[in-house]
N, C-alpha and C positions, 0 to 999 in steps of 0.2 A: 332766481331764474325759474320760470314755469316749465314743467316737464310733463310729458305723458309717461305713465308707468305701464309697461307691457308685461303681463304675467304669462310665462310659459309653463303651464301646469305639468306637462309631460317631463320636462327637464328640471322642474322645480327651480326655475330661475326667473329673475326679474330684469327688465331692461328699461332704461330711461332714455327718452328722446325729447330734446328741447322743443318747445312749442313752435318756435320759428324755423325748425329744421325738418319738419315732417314732409317737406317736398321730396326728400330722399327716399321715402317709403313708397313701395310699389302698391298701387291699388289692387284689390282682389281681381282675379281674372274674370272675364265674361264667359257666358255659356258657350259662345262661339270659340273662344280660346280653349275651353275645356274640350270641345269636340275636336279641335285640331290636335290637342295633346293626345287624345284617344287614338286618332289616326296615326300619330307618331309612334305610339305604343304598339300599334298593330303592324307597323312596317318592319322590314328586315333590319336586324341590328347591324350597325356599322362599327365593327371592331378593328381598330388599327393594329398593325403587327409590330408596334414599337414596344420598348421595355415597359414592364408593368409599372415601375416607379414613375415614369413619364406620363403614362395614361392615368394613373391615380391622381397626379397633380392636375391634369386637365379635367378629370371628373370632379375633383374638389373645387376647382375654379368655377365650373359650370353650376355646381350645387350652390355655391356662395354668391353667384352672380345675381340671384333673385329673379332670373328670367324663367318663366314657367316652361317654355319650349325646351330650353336647355336642360331643365330638370327632367322633363319627360324623356329626352334623349339619353340621359344617364340611366334612368330606370330601364329603358328599352335595351340599352347596350349591356347592362350588367345582369339582366334577367336571365336566369337559367331554367326557368320553368319549374318542373317538379324535382329536378336534381339539384336544388339550391344548396343543400348541405354537402353534397358529394363533390361537385365540380368547382366550388369557389373557395378561395383562400379566406382567411379571417378578414383581411383588409378589404377584399372585394365585397364580402358580405356586409361589412360595416358601412361601406359607401352606398351599397344598394339599399340597405335598410334606412339610411339617413334620407336618401332621395325619395324612396317610396313613401316614407312617413310624411314628408313635407308635401308631396303631391296628393296623398290620400287626405290629409287634413284640409288642404285648400279645396279639393273636389267636394268633400263633405259639406263645407260651408256654402259653396256655390250651388250645389245641387239640392241642398237642404234635405238630405237623407240621413238616416242613421248610419253610423260608422260601418256596420256589417253590410248594409246594402251597397254603400259606396265601395267597400273593399271587393265585393262580388263583381261589380262593374269593372273595376280596375284589373282584377285578376282575369276576368273574361277577355279583356283587351290584350292582356299579356299571355293569354292561353296557358294560364297556370291551373293547377289542380284546384277545382272549386271546392271540393270537399276534402278537408284535411284528414278527417277520420271517416273511413268507409262506414256505411250503415251497419250496425250490429244486428245480427239475426237472433231474435230471442226465441228460445225454445222452452216451452213449459213442460216440466216433468212433474207429474203428480205422484205422490207417494201415498198410497192408501194401505192401510193395514187391514187384513182380512182375518177375522176370527171365526173359527169353526164352532158351531154349536152342537 
């Protein structure tokens, strides 16, 4: 049986897809789909008031669906902006990072930009802090020794 071997460098995993079954793979998104995803990311989050376990299952189903718009919705709904570590539980953060990484990787390929530039665009759409580390102010102190003659 002939197969395609897919290598996932980040996860250090390989996947095999039979040659005659590749029609189940989604093609990369178009630039128009990326633009629609960015508008989804900029829109107001739609967080349901159901139990977290139920919402987590729904988010996981959206992430696994392979639909880029649903992936963007998960990133939008779980985005906490700059308070990411404060307001999110461990499982929320895990789901957010999983969806964010998948979206970031696809955007990088489609926009043909370095990962840093792609991340800046994604963070701008999410209104996240663009500079993780504030600029450091350098002060130069000169130490001179004066000798009296």
